[in-house]
Every structure is written in structure tokens, then in C-alpha cells.
C-alpha positions in Angstrom: 17.0 -4.7 -4.2 13.6 -6.2 -5.5 12.4 -5.6 -2.0 13.4 -2.0 -2.2 11.5 -1.4 -5.1 8.3 -3.5 -3.5 8.1 -1.3 -0.5 8.9 2.3 -2.7 5.4 0.5 -4.1 3.7 0.5 -1.3 4.9 3.9 0.3 4.0 5.3 -2.9 0.9 3.4 -3.3 -0.1 4.5 0.1 1.2 8.0 -0.4 -1.4 8.3 -3.7 -4.9 6.3 -1.9 -4.7 9.0 0.6 -4.0 11.8 -1.5 -7.5 10.8 -3.6 -9.6 12.0 -0.9 -8.4 15.6 -0.7 -8.8 15.1 -4.8 -12.5 15.9 -4.3 -13.1 13.9 -7.4 -10.0 14.7 -9.2 -11.7 18.8 -9.5 -8.6 20.2 -6.7 -5.1 20.4 -9.1 -2.4 19.8 -6.8 -3.7 16.5 -4.8 -5.1 15.6 -7.7 -1.3 16.1 -9.5 0.2 14.0 -6.5 -2.8 11.7 -6.4 -1.3 10.3 -9.7 1.7 10.9 -9.7 2.5 8.9 -6.8 0.0 5.8 -8.6 2.3 6.4 -11.8 5.3 5.8 -8.9 3.8 2.7 -7.6 2.9 0.9 -10.5 6.6 1.8 -12.1 8.1 0.1 -8.5 5.8 -2.7 -9.1 7.5 -3.7 -12.6 10.7 -3.9 -11.4 10.1 -5.5 -8.4 7.7 -8.4 -10.0 11.0 -9.2 -12.1 12.5 -11.2 -9.7 9.7 -11.4 -7.0 6.9 -14.0 -8.0 3.4 -11.6 -8.9 1.3 -13.6 -6.0 4.0 -12.5 -3.2 3.9 -9.0 -4.3 0.8 -8.7 -4.8 0.1 -9.9 -1.4 2.7 -8.0 0.3 1.6 -4.8 -1.6 -2.0 -5.0 -1.3 -2.0 -6.2 2.7 0.5 -3.3 3.7 -0.9 -0.7 2.0 -4.4 -1.2 3.4 -2.4 -1.0 6.6 -0.8 2.1 6.0 -3.8 3.2 4.1 -6.2 2.7 7.3 -4.0 3.9 10.0 -3.2 7.9 7.7 -7.0 7.6 7.4 -7.1 7.0 11.1 -4.8 10.3 11.5 -5.2 12.4 8.7 -8.8 12.5 7.8 -9.7 11.1 11.5 -11.3 8.7 10.0 -12.5 6.0 12.9 -11.3 2.5 13.6 -13.7 0.5 15.3 -12.7 -3.3 17.6 -13.2 -5.3 14.4 -11.3 -2.7 12.0 -8.7 -3.1 14.4 -8.4 -6.9 14.0 -8.7 -6.9 10.7 -6.0 -4.9 10.3 -3.8 -7.1 12.5 -4.7 -10.0 11.3 -3.6 -8.5 7.6 -0.5 -7.8 9.7 -0.2 -11.0 10.3 -0.6 -12.9 7.1 2.0 -10.2 5.5 4.6 -11.7 8.1 3.6 -15.3 7.9 4.1 -14.7 3.8 7.2 -13.1 4.5 9.1 -15.2 7.5 7.8 -18.6 5.9 7.1 -18.8 2.7 9.4 -19.9 0.5 7.9 -18.6 -2.8 8.5 -15.2 -0.8 12.2 -15.3 -2.6 
């Protein structure tokens, strides 16, 4: 169940950070509300999974998958470009996440 909470935290954080651009410095109401709610959900879900998964593992998975998700949504939604080094970095992050999840005994 803890990994389900972690997945929900990652999705909420990706959503909130993607909305951040549309807040225009927190001057546009609806995106600002969605952004803040997304972060509230993300941190609440993190508080649930931190009881059963080591904090370092949570943070590695949360930040790694968050980076990948935000970069991809920025590319799709905001038409931001990803050059070869950015794509290579994203692939390396994904490999790192897989190594942690598959091989780490700390990942429970």
C-alpha cells in the first residue's frame, strides 16, 4: 500500500509542478488553486508512505520519477524542447529508479 501512496504523491507533484507555469507567478486563480492542492496531496501521500519505506528511497523515487514526468509534460503541454543531453539524462534517471526498485534491499 505504501508504494501506492508514493505513486499518488508522484502523480500529484507532477500535476502541481506542471500547473506552476500556468499560475503566472500565482496571479491566475484557478491554476494557482490546482497547484497548491496538488502539492498538499503530494505531501500528504508522502507522509503516509514514509512510515514504511526509507526516506532516502522515497525521495529518490519521488524526485526521479517527478523529474521525468515533469520534463515529458513540459514537452507535451508547454512545447518545451528536450535536446539529446536532456533525453540522455532522463533515460539515466529512469535507469537509476529501476536499479533502486529492482535491486535495492532498502526499497522494501
